C-alpha positions as CSV (number, residue, x, y, z in Angstrom):
1,M,-52.9,5.5,-74.5
2,P,-49.7,7.1,-72.9
3,D,-47.3,4.8,-74.7
4,G,-49.1,5.9,-78.3
5,T,-50.6,2.6,-78.6
6,L,-54.0,2.1,-79.1
7,R,-55.7,-1.5,-78.1
8,Q,-59.3,-2.7,-78.3
9,A,-61.1,-6.3,-77.0
10,A,-63.3,-7.1,-80.3
11,G,-65.3,-10.0,-81.3
12,A,-65.2,-11.7,-84.4
13,R,-66.8,-14.6,-85.6
14,L,-65.2,-17.2,-87.7
15,I,-66.4,-18.4,-90.6
16,A,-66.4,-21.7,-90.2
17,A,-68.4,-23.0,-92.6
18,P,-72.1,-21.8,-94.7
19,N,-74.5,-21.0,-92.1
20,Q,-71.6,-21.8,-88.9
21,Q,-69.8,-19.1,-87.1
22,V,-68.0,-19.5,-84.1
23,L,-67.7,-16.3,-81.9
24,I,-63.8,-15.4,-81.0
25,P,-61.8,-12.7,-78.6
26,V,-59.1,-10.6,-80.4
27,A,-57.3,-7.3,-79.9
28,L,-56.9,-4.8,-82.3
29,R,-54.2,-2.8,-82.3
30,Y,-52.5,0.8,-83.5
31,G,-49.6,2.8,-82.5
32,R,-47.2,5.5,-83.3
33,A,-44.4,3.4,-83.5
34,D,-45.4,1.8,-86.8
35,P,-48.3,4.3,-88.0
36,L,-48.8,2.4,-91.2
37,A,-50.7,-0.5,-89.9
38,V,-52.8,-1.8,-87.9
39,H,-52.9,-5.5,-86.2
40,I,-55.2,-8.2,-85.4
41,D,-54.0,-10.3,-82.4
42,F,-56.0,-13.9,-82.6
43,P,-56.0,-16.0,-79.9
44,S,-54.0,-19.5,-79.9
45,L,-57.2,-21.5,-80.2
46,V,-57.9,-20.3,-84.3
47,S,-54.4,-20.8,-84.9
48,P,-53.2,-24.3,-86.9
49,D,-50.5,-24.5,-84.4
50,G,-51.8,-23.6,-81.6
51,K,-50.2,-20.3,-81.0
52,D,-51.1,-17.1,-80.9
53,M,-51.0,-15.0,-83.6
54,T,-51.0,-11.8,-85.8
55,W,-52.1,-10.3,-89.0
56,S,-50.7,-7.1,-89.8
57,F,-52.0,-4.8,-92.4
58,A,-52.3,-1.1,-94.0
59,R,-54.3,1.2,-92.2
60,E,-55.8,2.3,-95.1
61,L,-57.1,-1.2,-96.1
62,L,-59.1,-1.3,-92.9
63,A,-60.4,2.5,-93.9
64,Q,-61.0,1.4,-97.4
65,G,-62.1,-2.1,-97.0
66,L,-65.2,-0.4,-94.9
67,Y,-66.8,1.2,-98.0
68,E,-65.9,-1.2,-100.4
69,P,-64.1,-4.2,-101.3
70,A,-60.4,-3.2,-101.0
71,G,-57.1,-6.2,-100.8
72,I,-53.9,-7.0,-101.5
73,G,-51.4,-10.1,-101.0
74,D,-53.0,-12.0,-97.7
75,V,-55.6,-10.0,-96.7
76,Y,-59.3,-8.9,-98.3
77,I,-61.9,-6.5,-96.6
78,W,-65.3,-6.4,-98.1
79,P,-68.5,-4.5,-96.1
80,C,-71.3,-7.2,-95.8
81,G,-74.6,-4.8,-95.1
82,P,-74.2,-1.6,-93.4
83,A,-73.4,-4.0,-89.8
84,Y,-70.8,-6.4,-91.0
85,T,-67.3,-6.2,-92.4
86,I,-65.4,-9.2,-93.8
87,M,-62.1,-9.6,-93.4
88,E,-60.1,-12.6,-95.1
89,F,-56.8,-13.9,-94.2
90,R,-54.6,-15.6,-96.6
91,G,-51.9,-17.5,-95.9
92,H,-49.7,-20.9,-96.9
93,E,-51.6,-23.0,-94.3
94,G,-55.3,-22.2,-95.8
95,R,-57.6,-18.8,-95.8
96,A,-59.8,-17.3,-92.4
97,V,-62.6,-15.3,-93.2
98,A,-63.9,-13.5,-90.1
99,K,-67.0,-11.6,-89.8
100,F,-66.3,-8.2,-87.7
101,D,-69.0,-5.8,-86.0
102,T,-68.7,-2.5,-88.1
103,P,-69.4,-0.2,-86.0
104,V,-66.8,-1.4,-83.9
105,L,-64.3,-1.4,-86.6
106,R,-65.3,2.1,-87.5
107,R,-65.0,3.4,-83.6
108,F,-60.8,1.8,-83.9
109,L,-60.0,3.6,-86.8
110,L,-61.5,6.7,-85.4
111,R,-59.3,6.4,-82.3
112,S,-56.1,5.1,-84.3
113,Y,-57.0,9.0,-86.3
114,A,-56.6,10.5,-83.0
115,L,-53.3,8.9,-82.2
116,V,-51.6,10.0,-86.3
117,E,-54.0,11.9,-88.1
118,R,-55.4,10.1,-91.4
119,G,-52.3,11.0,-94.2
120,G,-50.1,12.4,-91.8
121,E,-48.1,9.2,-91.1
122,E,-44.5,9.8,-90.8
123,V,-41.7,7.0,-92.2
124,E,-39.0,7.0,-89.5
125,P,-36.5,9.1,-90.7
126,A,-34.1,6.1,-89.5
127,L,-35.8,4.2,-91.7
128,D,-35.3,5.9,-95.2
129,E,-31.3,5.8,-93.7
130,R,-31.6,1.9,-93.6
131,L,-32.8,1.8,-96.5
132,A,-30.8,4.4,-98.4
133,A,-27.5,2.4,-97.2
134,L,-29.1,-1.2,-98.0
135,L,-29.4,0.3,-101.6
136,G,-25.8,1.6,-101.6
137,R,-26.7,4.8,-101.9
138,A,-25.3,6.1,-98.6
């Protein structure tokens, strides 16, 4: 984490059909440069266009989804018993549902809090300035 970025390998079970799951390697990422978001990198083998893909969503959505159903837009997360967490990703190509080991996600989340504590996320001041300029308030 010397560069302020946390990377953690994980396995996800892609739910292809009832009673059919495919284990795929994914990478969980979090960084100080984008403190509000977590990222999950999926390998090309699960992408419709055959390219690696990344889903990004609010770190707080992950925190909430570990304990209760949560979601907005393209990502929905909910607990599935004490051992698993389900994530549903919706895009214009369709949807994908994956099952993660909850302890792995919790460990990642705790490690992200070691980089930027929960509630301590600061939006870069330059971003505020750019938004003000865009809105004609500069």
